[in-house]
Biopython code that builds the backbone (N, CA, C, O; Angstrom):
import numpy as np
from Bio.PDB.StructureBuilder import StructureBuilder

atoms = [
    (1, "MET", "N", (5.786, 1.891, -23.929)),
    (1, "MET", "CA", (5.738, 3.168, -23.059)),
    (1, "MET", "C", (4.957, 4.174, -23.485)),
    (1, "MET", "O", (5.196, 4.362, -24.678)),
    (2, "SER", "N", (4.025, 5.011, -23.026)),
    (2, "SER", "CA", (3.092, 6.002, -23.239)),
    (2, "SER", "C", (3.538, 7.332, -22.774)),
    (2, "SER", "O", (4.296, 7.337, -21.804)),
    (3, "THR", "N", (3.197, 8.457, -23.299)),
    (3, "THR", "CA", (3.107, 9.957, -22.732)),
    (3, "THR", "C", (1.958, 10.194, -22.106)),
    (3, "THR", "O", (0.890, 9.658, -22.400)),
    (4, "MET", "N", (2.158, 11.133, -21.080)),
    (4, "MET", "CA", (1.057, 11.606, -20.303)),
    (4, "MET", "C", (1.510, 13.283, -19.897)),
    (4, "MET", "O", (2.459, 13.619, -19.188)),
    (5, "SER", "N", (0.831, 13.893, -20.366)),
    (5, "SER", "CA", (0.920, 15.383, -20.009)),
    (5, "SER", "C", (0.270, 15.619, -18.908)),
    (5, "SER", "O", (-0.889, 15.217, -19.012)),
    (6, "VAL", "N", (0.553, 16.205, -17.655)),
    (6, "VAL", "CA", (-0.045, 16.385, -16.525)),
    (6, "VAL", "C", (0.420, 18.288, -16.374)),
    (6, "VAL", "O", (1.508, 18.833, -16.564)),
    (7, "ARG", "N", (-0.992, 18.906, -15.945)),
    (7, "ARG", "CA", (-0.701, 20.173, -15.528)),
    (7, "ARG", "C", (-0.556, 20.228, -13.782)),
    (7, "ARG", "O", (-1.429, 19.965, -12.956)),
    (8, "LEU", "N", (0.648, 20.599, -13.587)),
    (8, "LEU", "CA", (0.775, 20.731, -11.588)),
    (8, "LEU", "C", (0.786, 22.092, -11.453)),
    (8, "LEU", "O", (1.117, 22.795, -12.408)),
    (9, "PRO", "N", (0.395, 22.670, -10.153)),
    (9, "PRO", "CA", (0.825, 23.919, -9.901)),
    (9, "PRO", "C", (2.151, 24.013, -9.528)),
    (9, "PRO", "O", (2.752, 23.055, -9.043)),
    (10, "GLU", "N", (2.728, 25.252, -9.744)),
    (10, "GLU", "CA", (4.240, 25.473, -9.767)),
    (10, "GLU", "C", (4.641, 25.330, -8.454)),
    (10, "GLU", "O", (5.806, 24.945, -8.354)),
    (11, "SER", "N", (4.052, 25.515, -7.403)),
    (11, "SER", "CA", (4.582, 24.851, -6.043)),
    (11, "SER", "C", (4.965, 23.502, -6.182)),
    (11, "SER", "O", (6.118, 23.109, -6.002)),
    (12, "LEU", "N", (3.914, 22.717, -6.532)),
    (12, "LEU", "CA", (4.042, 21.131, -6.252)),
    (12, "LEU", "C", (5.090, 20.715, -7.545)),
    (12, "LEU", "O", (5.727, 19.670, -7.406)),
    (13, "HIS", "N", (5.262, 21.431, -8.675)),
    (13, "HIS", "CA", (6.399, 20.889, -9.504)),
    (13, "HIS", "C", (7.835, 21.454, -9.109)),
    (13, "HIS", "O", (8.848, 21.044, -9.677)),
    (14, "GLU", "N", (7.870, 22.509, -8.009)),
    (14, "GLU", "CA", (8.969, 22.738, -7.736)),
    (14, "GLU", "C", (9.475, 21.957, -6.385)),
    (14, "GLU", "O", (10.655, 21.689, -6.156)),
    (15, "LYS", "N", (8.646, 21.722, -5.750)),
    (15, "LYS", "CA", (9.029, 20.420, -4.749)),
    (15, "LYS", "C", (9.418, 19.097, -5.230)),
    (15, "LYS", "O", (10.238, 18.379, -4.658)),
    (16, "ALA", "N", (8.712, 18.765, -6.451)),
    (16, "ALA", "CA", (9.039, 17.509, -7.059)),
    (16, "ALA", "C", (10.355, 17.428, -7.603)),
    (16, "ALA", "O", (10.989, 16.373, -7.592)),
    (17, "ARG", "N", (10.891, 18.724, -8.180)),
    (17, "ARG", "CA", (12.078, 19.074, -8.773)),
    (17, "ARG", "C", (13.176, 18.719, -7.521)),
    (17, "ARG", "O", (14.142, 17.962, -7.613)),
    (18, "GLU", "N", (12.751, 19.474, -6.349)),
    (18, "GLU", "CA", (13.648, 19.458, -5.313)),
    (18, "GLU", "C", (13.963, 18.039, -4.903)),
    (18, "GLU", "O", (15.092, 17.564, -4.782)),
    (19, "VAL", "N", (12.902, 17.478, -4.721)),
    (19, "VAL", "CA", (12.757, 15.763, -4.266)),
    (19, "VAL", "C", (13.653, 15.060, -5.062)),
    (19, "VAL", "O", (14.583, 14.380, -4.628)),
    (20, "ALA", "N", (13.340, 15.243, -6.341)),
    (20, "ALA", "CA", (14.152, 14.413, -7.599)),
    (20, "ALA", "C", (15.476, 14.498, -7.531)),
    (20, "ALA", "O", (16.225, 13.534, -7.686)),
    (21, "LYS", "N", (15.851, 15.702, -7.287)),
    (21, "LYS", "CA", (17.335, 16.298, -7.410)),
    (21, "LYS", "C", (18.022, 15.459, -6.133)),
    (21, "LYS", "O", (18.981, 14.691, -6.212)),
    (22, "ARG", "N", (17.330, 15.790, -5.041)),
    (22, "ARG", "CA", (17.971, 15.163, -3.669)),
    (22, "ARG", "C", (17.847, 13.514, -3.867)),
    (22, "ARG", "O", (18.743, 12.883, -3.308)),
    (23, "GLU", "N", (17.068, 12.904, -4.433)),
    (23, "GLU", "CA", (16.932, 11.572, -4.720)),
    (23, "GLU", "C", (17.809, 10.995, -5.819)),
    (23, "GLU", "O", (17.941, 9.786, -6.014)),
    (24, "GLY", "N", (18.435, 12.022, -6.568)),
    (24, "GLY", "CA", (19.143, 11.590, -7.799)),
    (24, "GLY", "C", (18.430, 10.652, -8.872)),
    (24, "GLY", "O", (18.905, 9.685, -9.468)),
    (25, "VAL", "N", (17.051, 11.257, -8.954)),
    (25, "VAL", "CA", (16.468, 10.735, -10.079)),
    (25, "VAL", "C", (15.715, 11.911, -10.914)),
    (25, "VAL", "O", (15.628, 13.075, -10.523)),
    (26, "SER", "N", (15.179, 11.396, -12.153)),
    (26, "SER", "CA", (14.351, 12.354, -12.967)),
    (26, "SER", "C", (12.990, 12.648, -12.041)),
    (26, "SER", "O", (12.510, 11.940, -11.155)),
    (27, "ILE", "N", (12.549, 13.905, -12.540)),
    (27, "ILE", "CA", (11.279, 13.912, -12.158)),
    (27, "ILE", "C", (10.133, 12.984, -12.732)),
    (27, "ILE", "O", (9.142, 12.652, -12.082)),
    (28, "ASN", "N", (10.350, 12.677, -13.804)),
    (28, "ASN", "CA", (9.727, 11.609, -14.559)),
    (28, "ASN", "C", (9.756, 10.392, -13.609)),
    (28, "ASN", "O", (8.675, 9.997, -13.171)),
    (29, "GLN", "N", (10.724, 9.855, -13.305)),
    (29, "GLN", "CA", (10.955, 8.689, -12.560)),
    (29, "GLN", "C", (10.504, 8.883, -11.087)),
    (29, "GLN", "O", (9.968, 7.943, -10.500)),
    (30, "LEU", "N", (10.689, 9.982, -10.523)),
    (30, "LEU", "CA", (10.022, 10.395, -9.232)),
    (30, "LEU", "C", (8.235, 10.184, -9.073)),
    (30, "LEU", "O", (7.546, 9.686, -8.183)),
    (31, "VAL", "N", (7.950, 10.741, -10.224)),
    (31, "VAL", "CA", (6.249, 10.762, -10.547)),
    (31, "VAL", "C", (5.818, 9.257, -10.743)),
    (31, "VAL", "O", (4.870, 8.749, -10.143)),
    (32, "THR", "N", (6.671, 8.560, -11.708)),
    (32, "THR", "CA", (6.347, 7.268, -11.943)),
    (32, "THR", "C", (6.232, 6.281, -10.752)),
    (32, "THR", "O", (5.342, 5.442, -10.615)),
    (33, "THR", "N", (7.208, 6.497, -9.963)),
    (33, "THR", "CA", (7.364, 5.596, -8.706)),
    (33, "THR", "C", (5.989, 6.202, -7.750)),
    (33, "THR", "O", (5.243, 5.419, -7.162)),
    (34, "ALA", "N", (5.840, 7.399, -7.719)),
    (34, "ALA", "CA", (5.032, 7.749, -6.710)),
    (34, "ALA", "C", (3.352, 7.437, -7.006)),
    (34, "ALA", "O", (2.482, 7.174, -6.176)),
    (35, "LEU", "N", (3.232, 7.569, -8.522)),
    (35, "LEU", "CA", (1.924, 6.988, -8.894)),
    (35, "LEU", "C", (1.886, 5.233, -8.762)),
    (35, "LEU", "O", (0.903, 4.603, -8.373)),
    (36, "ALA", "N", (2.820, 4.808, -9.062)),
    (36, "ALA", "CA", (2.850, 3.058, -8.767)),
    (36, "ALA", "C", (2.625, 2.833, -7.191)),
    (36, "ALA", "O", (1.917, 1.878, -6.870)),
    (37, "GLU", "N", (3.072, 3.488, -6.379)),
    (37, "GLU", "CA", (2.820, 3.532, -5.140)),
    (37, "GLU", "C", (1.611, 3.682, -4.585)),
    (37, "GLU", "O", (1.201, 2.931, -3.701)),
    (38, "LYS", "N", (0.881, 4.759, -5.107)),
    (38, "LYS", "CA", (-0.242, 5.057, -4.762)),
    (38, "LYS", "C", (-1.380, 3.969, -5.644)),
    (38, "LYS", "O", (-2.353, 3.514, -5.044)),
    (39, "LEU", "N", (-1.181, 3.710, -6.762)),
    (39, "LEU", "CA", (-2.027, 2.741, -7.252)),
    (39, "LEU", "C", (-1.773, 1.259, -6.410)),
    (39, "LEU", "O", (-2.718, 0.542, -6.080)),
    (40, "SER", "N", (-0.595, 0.987, -6.173)),
    (40, "SER", "CA", (-0.591, -0.130, -5.278)),
    (40, "SER", "C", (-1.319, -0.365, -4.060)),
    (40, "SER", "O", (-1.836, -1.436, -3.745)),
    (41, "ALA", "N", (-1.329, 0.990, -3.216)),
    (41, "ALA", "CA", (-2.099, 1.225, -1.940)),
    (41, "ALA", "C", (-3.671, 1.098, -2.362)),
    (41, "ALA", "O", (-4.426, 0.528, -1.575)),
    (42, "LEU", "N", (-4.065, 1.503, -3.320)),
    (42, "LEU", "CA", (-5.546, 1.609, -3.714)),
    (42, "LEU", "C", (-6.015, 0.287, -4.037)),
    (42, "LEU", "O", (-7.032, -0.185, -3.531)),
    (43, "LEU", "N", (-5.139, -0.448, -5.047)),
    (43, "LEU", "CA", (-5.340, -1.685, -5.296)),
    (43, "LEU", "C", (-5.459, -2.855, -4.378)),
    (43, "LEU", "O", (-6.294, -3.749, -4.518)),
    (44, "THR", "N", (-4.596, -2.789, -3.462)),
    (44, "THR", "CA", (-4.389, -3.556, -2.245)),
    (44, "THR", "C", (-5.656, -3.268, -1.577)),
    (44, "THR", "O", (-6.515, -4.149, -1.518)),
    (45, "GLU", "N", (-5.843, -2.143, -1.083)),
    (45, "GLU", "CA", (-7.369, -2.004, -0.405)),
    (45, "GLU", "C", (-8.748, -2.591, -1.145)),
    (45, "GLU", "O", (-9.758, -3.017, -0.585)),
    (46, "GLU", "N", (-8.545, -2.508, -2.215)),
    (46, "GLU", "CA", (-9.774, -3.193, -3.077)),
    (46, "GLU", "C", (-9.573, -4.754, -3.127)),
    (46, "GLU", "O", (-10.517, -5.502, -3.380)),
    (47, "TYR", "N", (-8.448, -5.158, -2.903)),
    (47, "TYR", "CA", (-8.175, -6.606, -2.900)),
    (47, "TYR", "C", (-8.591, -7.109, -1.593)),
    (47, "TYR", "O", (-9.240, -8.154, -1.541)),
    (48, "LEU", "N", (-8.269, -6.445, -0.491)),
    (48, "LEU", "CA", (-8.650, -6.914, 0.991)),
    (48, "LEU", "C", (-10.060, -6.813, 1.146)),
    (48, "LEU", "O", (-10.602, -7.630, 1.889)),
    (49, "GLU", "N", (-10.844, -5.828, 0.491)),
    (49, "GLU", "CA", (-12.149, -5.630, 0.814)),
    (49, "GLU", "C", (-12.803, -6.692, 0.001)),
    (49, "GLU", "O", (-13.823, -7.167, 0.502)),
    (50, "ALA", "N", (-12.433, -7.149, -1.124)),
    (50, "ALA", "CA", (-12.908, -8.053, -1.904)),
    (50, "ALA", "C", (-13.046, -9.434, -1.123)),
    (50, "ALA", "O", (-14.040, -10.125, -0.899)),
    (51, "ARG", "N", (-11.585, -9.611, -0.755)),
    (51, "ARG", "CA", (-11.419, -10.910, 0.377)),
    (51, "ARG", "C", (-12.262, -11.076, 1.529)),
    (51, "ARG", "O", (-12.713, -12.138, 1.958)),
    (52, "ALA", "N", (-12.466, -9.671, 2.083)),
    (52, "ALA", "CA", (-13.218, -9.647, 3.441)),
    (52, "ALA", "C", (-14.774, -9.939, 3.173)),
    (52, "ALA", "O", (-15.385, -10.524, 4.068)),
    (53, "ARG", "N", (-15.571, -9.510, 1.809)),
    (53, "ARG", "CA", (-16.852, -9.963, 1.480)),
    (53, "ARG", "C", (-16.748, -11.402, 1.487)),
    (53, "ARG", "O", (-17.772, -11.930, 1.921)),
    (54, "ARG", "N", (-15.683, -12.340, 1.087)),
    (54, "ARG", "CA", (-15.833, -13.622, 0.763)),
    (54, "ARG", "C", (-15.779, -14.383, 2.235)),
    (54, "ARG", "O", (-16.045, -15.584, 2.277)),
    (55, "GLY", "N", (-15.480, -13.768, 3.264)),
    (55, "GLY", "CA", (-15.119, -14.294, 4.520)),
    (55, "GLY", "C", (-16.479, -15.129, 5.157)),
    (55, "GLY", "O", (-17.624, -15.039, 4.714)),
    (56, "SER", "N", (-16.121, -15.801, 6.093)),
    (56, "SER", "CA", (-17.186, -16.514, 6.712)),
    (56, "SER", "C", (-16.682, -16.581, 8.175)),
    (56, "SER", "O", (-15.520, -16.858, 8.473)),
    (57, "ARG", "N", (-17.621, -16.314, 9.017)),
    (57, "ARG", "CA", (-17.622, -16.498, 10.539)),
    (57, "ARG", "C", (-17.312, -17.805, 10.826)),
    (57, "ARG", "O", (-16.378, -18.040, 11.594)),
    (58, "ARG", "N", (-18.113, -18.918, 10.202)),
    (58, "ARG", "CA", (-18.246, -20.083, 10.701)),
    (58, "ARG", "C", (-16.919, -20.865, 10.157)),
    (58, "ARG", "O", (-16.650, -21.902, 10.763)),
    (59, "LYS", "N", (-16.223, -20.557, 9.285)),
    (59, "LYS", "CA", (-14.987, -21.008, 8.756)),
    (59, "LYS", "C", (-13.905, -20.501, 9.673)),
    (59, "LYS", "O", (-12.972, -21.184, 10.095)),
    (60, "PHE", "N", (-14.158, -19.053, 9.973)),
    (60, "PHE", "CA", (-13.136, -18.632, 10.951)),
    (60, "PHE", "C", (-12.759, -19.069, 12.241)),
    (60, "PHE", "O", (-11.677, -19.092, 12.827)),
    (61, "GLU", "N", (-14.181, -19.490, 12.616)),
    (61, "GLU", "CA", (-14.207, -20.028, 14.162)),
    (61, "GLU", "C", (-13.784, -21.460, 14.024)),
    (61, "GLU", "O", (-13.357, -21.997, 15.046)),
    (62, "ARG", "N", (-13.841, -22.227, 12.814)),
    (62, "ARG", "CA", (-13.523, -23.619, 12.759)),
    (62, "ARG", "C", (-11.828, -23.645, 12.624)),
    (62, "ARG", "O", (-11.053, -24.467, 13.115)),
    (63, "VAL", "N", (-11.568, -22.618, 11.900)),
    (63, "VAL", "CA", (-9.812, -22.308, 11.806)),
    (63, "VAL", "C", (-9.324, -22.444, 13.298)),
    (63, "VAL", "O", (-8.700, -23.424, 13.705)),
    (64, "LEU", "N", (-9.708, -21.248, 14.148)),
    (64, "LEU", "CA", (-9.778, -20.655, 15.168)),
    (64, "LEU", "C", (-9.663, -22.047, 16.158)),
    (64, "LEU", "O", (-8.655, -22.272, 16.828)),
    (65, "GLY", "N", (-10.610, -22.756, 16.145)),
    (65, "GLY", "CA", (-10.753, -23.897, 16.978)),
    (65, "GLY", "C", (-9.573, -25.060, 17.029)),
    (65, "GLY", "O", (-9.338, -25.739, 18.029)),
    (66, "LYS", "N", (-8.895, -25.160, 15.799)),
    (66, "LYS", "CA", (-7.798, -25.831, 15.818)),
    (66, "LYS", "C", (-6.322, -25.403, 16.583)),
    (66, "LYS", "O", (-5.376, -26.144, 16.853)),
    (67, "VAL", "N", (-6.475, -23.955, 16.826)),
    (67, "VAL", "CA", (-5.397, -23.594, 17.795)),
    (67, "VAL", "C", (-5.033, -23.840, 19.073)),
    (67, "VAL", "O", (-5.878, -23.561, 19.924)),
    (68, "ALA", "N", (-3.984, -24.297, 19.442)),
    (68, "ALA", "CA", (-3.924, -25.052, 20.779)),
    (68, "ALA", "C", (-4.146, -23.859, 21.648)),
    (68, "ALA", "O", (-4.097, -22.711, 21.206)),
    (69, "ASP", "N", (-4.392, -24.156, 22.893)),
    (69, "ASP", "CA", (-4.777, -23.200, 23.993)),
    (69, "ASP", "C", (-3.602, -23.250, 25.045)),
    (69, "ASP", "O", (-3.574, -24.124, 25.911)),
    (70, "ARG", "N", (-2.540, -22.177, 24.924)),
    (70, "ARG", "CA", (-1.750, -22.312, 25.489)),
    (70, "ARG", "C", (-1.049, -20.767, 25.659)),
    (70, "ARG", "O", (-1.199, -19.921, 24.777)),
    (71, "GLU", "N", (-0.376, -20.537, 26.723)),
    (71, "GLU", "CA", (0.360, -18.956, 27.166)),
    (71, "GLU", "C", (0.854, -18.749, 25.591)),
    (71, "GLU", "O", (1.224, -19.608, 24.790)),
    (72, "PRO", "N", (0.737, -17.371, 25.432)),
    (72, "PRO", "CA", (1.608, -16.731, 24.700)),
    (72, "PRO", "C", (3.138, -16.513, 24.694)),
    (72, "PRO", "O", (3.515, -16.156, 25.810)),
    (73, "VAL", "N", (3.923, -16.593, 23.988)),
    (73, "VAL", "CA", (5.481, -16.546, 24.086)),
    (73, "VAL", "C", (5.923, -15.491, 24.541)),
    (73, "VAL", "O", (5.390, -14.522, 24.000)),
    (74, "PRO", "N", (6.912, -15.146, 25.552)),
    (74, "PRO", "CA", (7.116, -13.826, 26.221)),
    (74, "PRO", "C", (7.071, -12.678, 25.067)),
    (74, "PRO", "O", (7.434, -12.914, 23.915)),
    (75, "GLY", "N", (6.706, -11.722, 25.393)),
    (75, "GLY", "CA", (6.635, -10.271, 24.294)),
    (75, "GLY", "C", (5.507, -10.484, 23.597)),
    (75, "GLY", "O", (5.295, -9.499, 22.890)),
    (76, "ASP", "N", (4.626, -11.372, 23.456)),
    (76, "ASP", "CA", (3.543, -11.597, 22.586)),
    (76, "ASP", "C", (2.145, -11.241, 23.226)),
    (76, "ASP", "O", (1.087, -11.238, 22.596)),
    (77, "GLU", "N", (2.273, -10.969, 24.437)),
    (77, "GLU", "CA", (1.081, -11.014, 25.552)),
    (77, "GLU", "C", (0.114, -9.849, 25.126)),
    (77, "GLU", "O", (0.570, -9.240, 24.158)),
    (78, "LEU", "N", (-0.901, -9.443, 25.503)),
    (78, "LEU", "CA", (-1.704, -8.566, 25.180)),
    (78, "LEU", "C", (-1.538, -7.371, 26.122)),
    (78, "LEU", "O", (-2.243, -6.372, 25.981)),
]
sb = StructureBuilder()
sb.init_structure("model")
sb.init_model(0)
sb.init_chain("A")
sb.init_seg("    ")
for serial, (resi, resn, name, xyz) in enumerate(atoms, 1):
    if name == "N":
        sb.init_residue(resn, " ", resi, " ")
    sb.init_atom(name, np.array(xyz, "f"), 0.0, 1.0, " ", f" {name:<3s}", serial, name[0])
structure = sb.get_structure()
């Protein structure tokens, strides 16, 4: 595990302190979890963009052509 020093505006630090107390965790744990969530979102976006670049309209239409032509189940209509 490593240590990281971060400068925060006092207002942000106070809000973090309040939320951490309300959630029953340390500020360190709150910041660690928030950073993990943000990284996950950003990395997921990058992953999906990379997958989209590999996409093929021809392959998509070939797979779509295998889907049976029938009415949607109730509640799944447009």
